[in-house]
TIVO-2410 file (N, C-alpha, C; in nm, 3 decimals):
# residues 130
REC num residu      c1      c2      c3 atome chaine
REC   1      X  -1.727  -0.547  -1.131     N      A
REC   1      X  -1.690  -0.455  -1.024    CA      A
REC   1      X  -1.589  -0.524  -0.933     C      A
REC   2      X  -1.490  -0.450  -0.890     N      A
REC   2      X  -1.385  -0.503  -0.805    CA      A
REC   2      X  -1.427  -0.512  -0.659     C      A
REC   3      X  -1.332  -0.547  -0.578     N      A
REC   3      X  -1.355  -0.559  -0.435    CA      A
REC   3      X  -1.377  -0.421  -0.374     C      A
REC   4      X  -1.472  -0.411  -0.283     N      A
REC   4      X  -1.505  -0.286  -0.218    CA      A
REC   4      X  -1.426  -0.273  -0.089     C      A
REC   5      X  -1.347  -0.167  -0.077     N      A
REC   5      X  -1.272  -0.141   0.046    CA      A
REC   5      X  -1.341  -0.028   0.121     C      A
REC   6      X  -1.378  -0.057   0.244     N      A
REC   6      X  -1.449   0.040   0.327    CA      A
REC   6      X  -1.368   0.065   0.453     C      A
REC   7      X  -1.350   0.191   0.487     N      A
REC   7      X  -1.280   0.230   0.609    CA      A
REC   7      X  -1.383   0.234   0.722     C      A
REC   8      X  -1.353   0.164   0.832     N      A
REC   8      X  -1.439   0.167   0.950    CA      A
REC   8      X  -1.377   0.264   1.050     C      A
REC   9      X  -1.456   0.361   1.093     N      A
REC   9      X  -1.408   0.460   1.189    CA      A
REC   9      X  -1.444   0.411   1.330     C      A
REC  10      X  -1.342   0.376   1.407     N      A
REC  10      X  -1.363   0.323   1.541    CA      A
REC  10      X  -1.335   0.428   1.647     C      A
REC  11      X  -1.393   0.409   1.763     N      A
REC  11      X  -1.357   0.488   1.880    CA      A
REC  11      X  -1.407   0.630   1.882     C      A
REC  12      X  -1.517   0.659   1.821     N      A
REC  12      X  -1.569   0.796   1.827    CA      A
REC  12      X  -1.709   0.806   1.773     C      A
REC  13      X  -1.763   0.925   1.785     N      A
REC  13      X  -1.897   0.953   1.733    CA      A
REC  13      X  -1.885   0.976   1.583     C      A
REC  14      X  -1.963   0.901   1.503     N      A
REC  14      X  -1.944   0.896   1.359    CA      A
REC  14      X  -2.073   0.928   1.284     C      A
REC  15      X  -2.059   1.006   1.177     N      A
REC  15      X  -2.168   1.026   1.082    CA      A
REC  15      X  -2.159   0.915   0.978     C      A
REC  16      X  -2.274   0.859   0.939     N      A
REC  16      X  -2.274   0.746   0.846    CA      A
REC  16      X  -2.392   0.754   0.750     C      A
REC  17      X  -2.390   0.670   0.648     N      A
REC  17      X  -2.495   0.667   0.546    CA      A
REC  17      X  -2.627   0.622   0.607     C      A
REC  18      X  -2.734   0.694   0.578     N      A
REC  18      X  -2.862   0.656   0.636    CA      A
REC  18      X  -2.922   0.533   0.568     C      A
REC  19      X  -2.870   0.495   0.452     N      A
REC  19      X  -2.922   0.378   0.381    CA      A
REC  19      X  -2.847   0.250   0.417     C      A
REC  20      X  -2.713   0.256   0.423     N      A
REC  20      X  -2.635   0.133   0.445    CA      A
REC  20      X  -2.542   0.140   0.566     C      A
REC  21      X  -2.541   0.254   0.635     N      A
REC  21      X  -2.463   0.275   0.758    CA      A
REC  21      X  -2.311   0.275   0.739     C      A
REC  22      X  -2.265   0.296   0.616     N      A
REC  22      X  -2.121   0.311   0.591    CA      A
REC  22      X  -2.071   0.438   0.659     C      A
REC  23      X  -1.958   0.430   0.730     N      A
REC  23      X  -1.902   0.545   0.802    CA      A
REC  23      X  -1.849   0.650   0.705     C      A
REC  24      X  -1.868   0.780   0.743     N      A
REC  24      X  -1.816   0.891   0.663    CA      A
REC  24      X  -1.715   0.978   0.737     C      A
REC  25      X  -1.748   1.019   0.860     N      A
REC  25      X  -1.661   1.114   0.929    CA      A
REC  25      X  -1.690   1.114   1.079     C      A
REC  26      X  -1.587   1.151   1.155     N      A
REC  26      X  -1.605   1.169   1.299    CA      A
REC  26      X  -1.675   1.303   1.326     C      A
REC  27      X  -1.760   1.306   1.426     N      A
REC  27      X  -1.833   1.427   1.462    CA      A
REC  27      X  -1.738   1.540   1.502     C      A
REC  28      X  -1.625   1.508   1.562     N      A
REC  28      X  -1.532   1.614   1.606    CA      A
REC  28      X  -1.452   1.673   1.490     C      A
REC  29      X  -1.475   1.624   1.367     N      A
REC  29      X  -1.408   1.679   1.249    CA      A
REC  29      X  -1.493   1.780   1.174     C      A
REC  30      X  -1.608   1.815   1.230     N      A
REC  30      X  -1.693   1.917   1.168    CA      A
REC  30      X  -1.624   2.053   1.179     C      A
REC  31      X  -1.613   2.121   1.067     N      A
REC  31      X  -1.557   2.256   1.065    CA      A
REC  31      X  -1.668   2.358   1.092     C      A
REC  32      X  -1.786   2.336   1.031     N      A
REC  32      X  -1.897   2.429   1.046    CA      A
REC  32      X  -2.030   2.358   1.028     C      A
REC  33      X  -2.128   2.400   1.108     N      A
REC  33      X  -2.266   2.353   1.093    CA      A
REC  33      X  -2.353   2.462   1.033     C      A
REC  34      X  -2.293   2.567   0.982     N      A
REC  34      X  -2.366   2.684   0.932    CA      A
REC  34      X  -2.396   2.678   0.783     C      A
REC  35      X  -2.401   2.559   0.725     N      A
REC  35      X  -2.427   2.545   0.583    CA      A
REC  35      X  -2.569   2.492   0.561     C      A
REC  36      X  -2.622   2.519   0.443     N      A
REC  36      X  -2.757   2.475   0.409    CA      A
REC  36      X  -2.760   2.417   0.267     C      A
REC  37      X  -2.854   2.329   0.245     N      A
REC  37      X  -2.877   2.271   0.113    CA      A
REC  37      X  -3.028   2.263   0.093     C      A
REC  38      X  -3.070   2.209  -0.018     N      A
REC  38      X  -3.214   2.206  -0.046    CA      A
REC  38      X  -3.291   2.118   0.051     C      A
REC  39      X  -3.223   2.029   0.124     N      A
REC  39      X  -3.290   1.943   0.221    CA      A
REC  39      X  -3.276   1.995   0.364     C      A
REC  40      X  -3.216   2.111   0.383     N      A
REC  40      X  -3.200   2.165   0.519    CA      A
REC  40      X  -3.054   2.184   0.554     C      A
REC  41      X  -3.017   2.138   0.674     N      A
REC  41      X  -2.882   2.158   0.725    CA      A
REC  41      X  -2.779   2.077   0.649     C      A
REC  42      X  -2.658   2.132   0.646     N      A
REC  42      X  -2.543   2.062   0.587    CA      A
REC  42      X  -2.420   2.100   0.669     C      A
REC  43      X  -2.327   2.007   0.684     N      A
REC  43      X  -2.209   2.028   0.766    CA      A
REC  43      X  -2.083   2.023   0.681     C      A
REC  44      X  -1.990   2.114   0.710     N      A
REC  44      X  -1.863   2.121   0.640    CA      A
REC  44      X  -1.759   2.039   0.717     C      A
REC  45      X  -1.693   1.947   0.645     N      A
REC  45      X  -1.589   1.862   0.703    CA      A
REC  45      X  -1.458   1.881   0.628     C      A
REC  46      X  -1.347   1.864   0.699     N      A
REC  46      X  -1.215   1.868   0.637    CA      A
REC  46      X  -1.184   1.735   0.570     C      A
REC  47      X  -1.229   1.625   0.631     N      A
REC  47      X  -1.198   1.492   0.579    CA      A
REC  47      X  -1.321   1.403   0.588     C      A
REC  48      X  -1.348   1.330   0.479     N      A
REC  48      X  -1.458   1.234   0.472    CA      A
REC  48      X  -1.402   1.108   0.406     C      A
REC  49      X  -1.443   0.992   0.453     N      A
REC  49      X  -1.399   0.865   0.395    CA      A
REC  49      X  -1.518   0.791   0.334     C      A
REC  50      X  -1.488   0.692   0.254     N      A
REC  50      X  -1.590   0.603   0.195    CA      A
REC  50      X  -1.686   0.673   0.100     C      A
REC  51      X  -1.633   0.769   0.024     N      A
REC  51      X  -1.713   0.835  -0.079    CA      A
REC  51      X  -1.636   0.832  -0.211     C      A
REC  52      X  -1.712   0.840  -0.320     N      A
REC  52      X  -1.652   0.854  -0.453    CA      A
REC  52      X  -1.700   0.986  -0.511     C      A
REC  53      X  -1.619   1.042  -0.600     N      A
REC  53      X  -1.651   1.171  -0.661    CA      A
REC  53      X  -1.727   1.155  -0.791     C      A
REC  54      X  -1.820   1.248  -0.814     N      A
REC  54      X  -1.889   1.258  -0.941    CA      A
REC  54      X  -1.811   1.349  -1.035     C      A
REC  55      X  -1.880   1.398  -1.136     N      A
REC  55      X  -1.819   1.488  -1.234    CA      A
REC  55      X  -1.808   1.630  -1.180     C      A
REC  56      X  -1.700   1.699  -1.218     N      A
REC  56      X  -1.685   1.840  -1.182    CA      A
REC  56      X  -1.789   1.924  -1.253     C      A
REC  57      X  -1.844   2.021  -1.181     N      A
REC  57      X  -1.937   2.116  -1.243    CA      A
REC  57      X  -1.931   2.248  -1.168     C      A
REC  58      X  -1.955   2.356  -1.242     N      A
REC  58      X  -1.966   2.486  -1.179    CA      A
REC  58      X  -2.108   2.500  -1.130     C      A
REC  59      X  -2.122   2.546  -1.004     N      A
REC  59      X  -2.253   2.557  -0.943    CA      A
REC  59      X  -2.264   2.692  -0.873     C      A
REC  60      X  -2.368   2.767  -0.904     N      A
REC  60      X  -2.392   2.894  -0.836    CA      A
REC  60      X  -2.460   2.866  -0.702     C      A
REC  61      X  -2.396   2.913  -0.596     N      A
REC  61      X  -2.450   2.896  -0.461    CA      A
REC  61      X  -2.472   3.033  -0.401     C      A
REC  62      X  -2.527   3.035  -0.283     N      A
REC  62      X  -2.558   3.163  -0.219    CA      A
REC  62      X  -2.434   3.248  -0.197     C      A
REC  63      X  -2.318   3.186  -0.186     N      A
REC  63      X  -2.194   3.261  -0.164    CA      A
REC  63      X  -2.112   3.279  -0.291     C      A
REC  64      X  -2.171   3.251  -0.406     N      A
REC  64      X  -2.102   3.272  -0.532    CA      A
REC  64      X  -2.079   3.143  -0.609     C      A
REC  65      X  -2.005   3.154  -0.718     N      A
REC  65      X  -1.978   3.040  -0.806    CA      A
REC  65      X  -1.869   2.952  -0.746     C      A
REC  66      X  -1.893   2.821  -0.748     N      A
REC  66      X  -1.797   2.722  -0.700    CA      A
REC  66      X  -1.789   2.608  -0.800     C      A
REC  67      X  -1.671   2.548  -0.812     N      A
REC  67      X  -1.657   2.422  -0.886    CA      A
REC  67      X  -1.665   2.312  -0.783     C      A
REC  68      X  -1.760   2.220  -0.802     N      A
REC  68      X  -1.786   2.114  -0.705    CA      A
REC  68      X  -1.799   1.979  -0.774     C      A
REC  69      X  -1.788   1.874  -0.695     N      A
REC  69      X  -1.822   1.739  -0.739    CA      A
REC  69      X  -1.918   1.682  -0.635     C      A
REC  70      X  -2.023   1.618  -0.681     N      A
REC  70      X  -2.111   1.547  -0.588    CA      A
REC  70      X  -2.033   1.429  -0.533     C      A
REC  71      X  -2.062   1.391  -0.407     N      A
REC  71      X  -1.998   1.274  -0.348    CA      A
REC  71      X  -2.103   1.169  -0.319     C      A
REC  72      X  -2.063   1.043  -0.342     N      A
REC  72      X  -2.153   0.929  -0.331    CA      A
REC  72      X  -2.098   0.827  -0.232     C      A
REC  73      X  -2.186   0.763  -0.158     N      A
REC  73      X  -2.149   0.657  -0.065    CA      A
REC  73      X  -2.092   0.538  -0.143     C      A
REC  74      X  -1.977   0.484  -0.100     N      A
REC  74      X  -1.920   0.369  -0.170    CA      A
REC  74      X  -1.998   0.242  -0.141     C      A
REC  75      X  -2.074   0.242  -0.032     N      A
REC  75      X  -2.150   0.124   0.005    CA      A
REC  75      X  -2.275   0.102  -0.077     C      A
REC  76      X  -2.350   0.210  -0.102     N      A
REC  76      X  -2.479   0.195  -0.172    CA      A
REC  76      X  -2.497   0.287  -0.291     C      A
REC  77      X  -2.405   0.382  -0.311     N      A
REC  77      X  -2.414   0.472  -0.426    CA      A
REC  77      X  -2.501   0.594  -0.406     C      A
REC  78      X  -2.557   0.613  -0.288     N      A
REC  78      X  -2.642   0.730  -0.262    CA      A
REC  78      X  -2.559   0.857  -0.262     C      A
REC  79      X  -2.616   0.963  -0.318     N      A
REC  79      X  -2.550   1.093  -0.310    CA      A
REC  79      X  -2.565   1.143  -0.166     C      A
REC  80      X  -2.455   1.188  -0.106     N      A
REC  80      X  -2.458   1.230   0.034    CA      A
REC  80      X  -2.412   1.374   0.054     C      A
REC  81      X  -2.365   1.439  -0.051     N      A
REC  81      X  -2.319   1.577  -0.038    CA      A
REC  81      X  -2.234   1.616  -0.156     C      A
REC  82      X  -2.138   1.704  -0.132     N      A
REC  82      X  -2.048   1.748  -0.238    CA      A
REC  82      X  -1.914   1.789  -0.181     C      A
REC  83      X  -1.816   1.800  -0.270     N      A
REC  83      X  -1.682   1.846  -0.234    CA      A
REC  83      X  -1.653   1.972  -0.313     C      A
REC  84      X  -1.596   2.072  -0.246     N      A
REC  84      X  -1.556   2.195  -0.312    CA      A
REC  84      X  -1.421   2.175  -0.379     C      A
REC  85      X  -1.417   2.185  -0.509     N      A
REC  85      X  -1.292   2.176  -0.583    CA      A
REC  85      X  -1.226   2.313  -0.596     C      A
REC  86      X  -1.307   2.415  -0.621     N      A
REC  86      X  -1.254   2.551  -0.636    CA      A
REC  86      X  -1.362   2.652  -0.603     C      A
REC  87      X  -1.320   2.762  -0.544     N      A
REC  87      X  -1.409   2.875  -0.519    CA      A
REC  87      X  -1.363   2.989  -0.609     C      A
REC  88      X  -1.456   3.051  -0.676     N      A
REC  88      X  -1.422   3.156  -0.772    CA      A
REC  88      X  -1.402   3.292  -0.705     C      A
REC  89      X  -1.445   3.304  -0.578     N      A
REC  89      X  -1.425   3.428  -0.503    CA      A
REC  89      X  -1.322   3.403  -0.394     C      A
REC  90      X  -1.230   3.496  -0.379     N      A
REC  90      X  -1.120   3.481  -0.284    CA      A
REC  90      X  -1.168   3.454  -0.141     C      A
REC  91      X  -1.275   3.519  -0.100     N      A
REC  91      X  -1.324   3.503   0.037    CA      A
REC  91      X  -1.380   3.363   0.064     C      A
REC  92      X  -1.404   3.286  -0.040     N      A
REC  92      X  -1.462   3.153  -0.025    CA      A
REC  92      X  -1.361   3.039  -0.045     C      A
REC  93      X  -1.236   3.076  -0.069     N      A
REC  93      X  -1.135   2.975  -0.100    CA      A
REC  93      X  -1.101   2.882   0.017     C      A
REC  94      X  -1.141   2.918   0.138     N      A
REC  94      X  -1.118   2.829   0.253    CA      A
REC  94      X  -1.195   2.697   0.237     C      A
REC  95      X  -1.296   2.694   0.150     N      A
REC  95      X  -1.377   2.574   0.129    CA      A
REC  95      X  -1.311   2.473   0.036     C      A
REC  96      X  -1.212   2.515  -0.040     N      A
REC  96      X  -1.150   2.428  -0.139    CA      A
REC  96      X  -1.093   2.302  -0.075     C      A
REC  97      X  -1.128   2.187  -0.132     N      A
REC  97      X  -1.083   2.059  -0.080    CA      A
REC  97      X  -1.163   2.006   0.037     C      A
REC  98      X  -1.263   2.082   0.080     N      A
REC  98      X  -1.347   2.043   0.194    CA      A
REC  98      X  -1.476   1.976   0.144     C      A
REC  99      X  -1.544   1.907   0.234     N      A
REC  99      X  -1.661   1.828   0.201    CA      A
REC  99      X  -1.785   1.878   0.273     C      A
REC 100      X  -1.898   1.871   0.206     N      A
REC 100      X  -2.028   1.896   0.267    CA      A
REC 100      X  -2.102   1.763   0.275     C      A
REC 101      X  -2.149   1.729   0.396     N      A
REC 101      X  -2.242   1.618   0.412    CA      A
REC 101      X  -2.378   1.678   0.441     C      A
REC 102      X  -2.477   1.641   0.361     N      A
REC 102      X  -2.613   1.689   0.382    CA      A
REC 102      X  -2.674   1.610   0.498     C      A
REC 103      X  -2.714   1.683   0.602     N      A
REC 103      X  -2.761   1.617   0.725    CA      A
REC 103      X  -2.881   1.527   0.701     C      A
REC 104      X  -2.965   1.561   0.605     N      A
REC 104      X  -3.082   1.481   0.571    CA      A
REC 104      X  -3.044   1.343   0.516     C      A
REC 105      X  -2.923   1.333   0.460     N      A
REC 105      X  -2.882   1.211   0.391    CA      A
REC 105      X  -2.789   1.122   0.473     C      A
REC 106      X  -2.759   1.163   0.597     N      A
REC 106      X  -2.671   1.084   0.682    CA      A
REC 106      X  -2.733   1.063   0.820     C      A
REC 107      X  -2.686   0.959   0.888     N      A
REC 107      X  -2.725   0.936   1.026    CA      A
REC 107      X  -2.629   1.010   1.117     C      A
REC 108      X  -2.682   1.067   1.223     N      A
REC 108      X  -2.598   1.136   1.320    CA      A
REC 108      X  -2.519   1.038   1.405     C      A
REC 109      X  -2.429   1.089   1.486     N      A
REC 109      X  -2.345   1.003   1.569    CA      A
REC 109      X  -2.424   0.913   1.664     C      A
REC 110      X  -2.544   0.954   1.700     N      A
REC 110      X  -2.628   0.873   1.787    CA      A
REC 110      X  -2.722   0.781   1.708     C      A
REC 111      X  -2.703   0.778   1.575     N      A
REC 111      X  -2.786   0.693   1.490    CA      A
REC 111      X  -2.915   0.758   1.445     C      A
REC 112      X  -2.933   0.884   1.480     N      A
REC 112      X  -3.058   0.953   1.448    CA      A
REC 112      X  -3.058   1.007   1.305     C      A
REC 113      X  -3.175   1.005   1.245     N      A
REC 113      X  -3.195   1.065   1.113    CA      A
REC 113      X  -3.243   1.208   1.134     C      A
REC 114      X  -3.204   1.296   1.044     N      A
REC 114      X  -3.244   1.437   1.050    CA      A
REC 114      X  -3.375   1.455   0.975     C      A
REC 115      X  -3.468   1.525   1.037     N      A
REC 115      X  -3.595   1.556   0.971    CA      A
REC 115      X  -3.606   1.707   0.965     C      A
REC 116      X  -3.615   1.760   0.843     N      A
REC 116      X  -3.628   1.904   0.824    CA      A
REC 116      X  -3.774   1.942   0.836     C      A
REC 117      X  -3.807   2.016   0.939     N      A
REC 117      X  -3.946   2.056   0.963    CA      A
REC 117      X  -4.001   2.143   0.852     C      A
REC 118      X  -3.916   2.227   0.788     N      A
REC 118      X  -3.962   2.314   0.679    CA      A
REC 118      X  -4.005   2.233   0.558     C      A
REC 119      X  -3.931   2.126   0.526     N      A
REC 119      X  -3.967   2.043   0.411    CA      A
REC 119      X  -4.097   1.970   0.438     C      A
REC 120      X  -4.113   1.920   0.561     N      A
REC 120      X  -4.237   1.852   0.595    CA      A
REC 120      X  -4.356   1.946   0.584     C      A
REC 121      X  -4.334   2.074   0.612     N      A
REC 121      X  -4.442   2.172   0.605    CA      A
REC 121      X  -4.458   2.229   0.465     C      A
REC 122      X  -4.370   2.188   0.373     N      A
REC 122      X  -4.380   2.235   0.235    CA      A
REC 122      X  -4.298   2.360   0.206     C      A
REC 123      X  -4.213   2.401   0.299     N      A
REC 123      X  -4.128   2.518   0.279    CA      A
REC 123      X  -3.985   2.469   0.269     C      A
REC 124      X  -3.921   2.494   0.156     N      A
REC 124      X  -3.783   2.447   0.137    CA      A
REC 124      X  -3.686   2.560   0.118     C      A
REC 125      X  -3.558   2.531   0.136     N      A
REC 125      X  -3.454   2.628   0.111    CA      A
REC 125      X  -3.422   2.633  -0.038     C      A
REC 126      X  -3.397   2.752  -0.089     N      A
REC 126      X  -3.362   2.761  -0.230    CA      A
REC 126      X  -3.213   2.771  -0.250     C      A
REC 127      X  -3.136   2.766  -0.143     N      A
REC 127      X  -2.992   2.779  -0.157    CA      A
REC 127      X  -2.922   2.649  -0.128     C      A
REC 128      X  -2.802   2.638  -0.181     N      A
REC 128      X  -2.718   2.522  -0.154    CA      A
REC 128      X  -2.620   2.548  -0.042     C      A
REC 129      X  -2.600   2.674  -0.009     N      A
REC 129      X  -2.489   2.708   0.076    CA      A
REC 129      X  -2.523   2.839   0.149     C      A
REC 130      X  -2.476   2.853   0.269     N      A
REC 130      X  -2.500   2.979   0.341    CA      A
REC 130      X  -2.371   3.032   0.399     C      A
***
């Protein structure tokens, strides 16, 4: 394995990996907090750093069929969300090229971990997207 290059985001509130604390995105770059995944909340970002892409796959979500790639932390390899490669419905094409970070899998700007009360109670979401 080669040398690992990690971008450090300075001077702002940052979302980071909950396992290794690698920076992903500034809090002010959130496009929407209205997304959901099987672990609860998920946030849509225009730009995310320090992730690698998985394999492309078509995935049926609550808003229709999308071509996505899972994204992984470059620091520890944990899956942290996905990137929209293509939306099959015209109304969803605004998501293309954008990133989802699953709130359960990242630390918030204040260093806090997200706990989904529904999962703790045994009630989970069946959708990937809202």
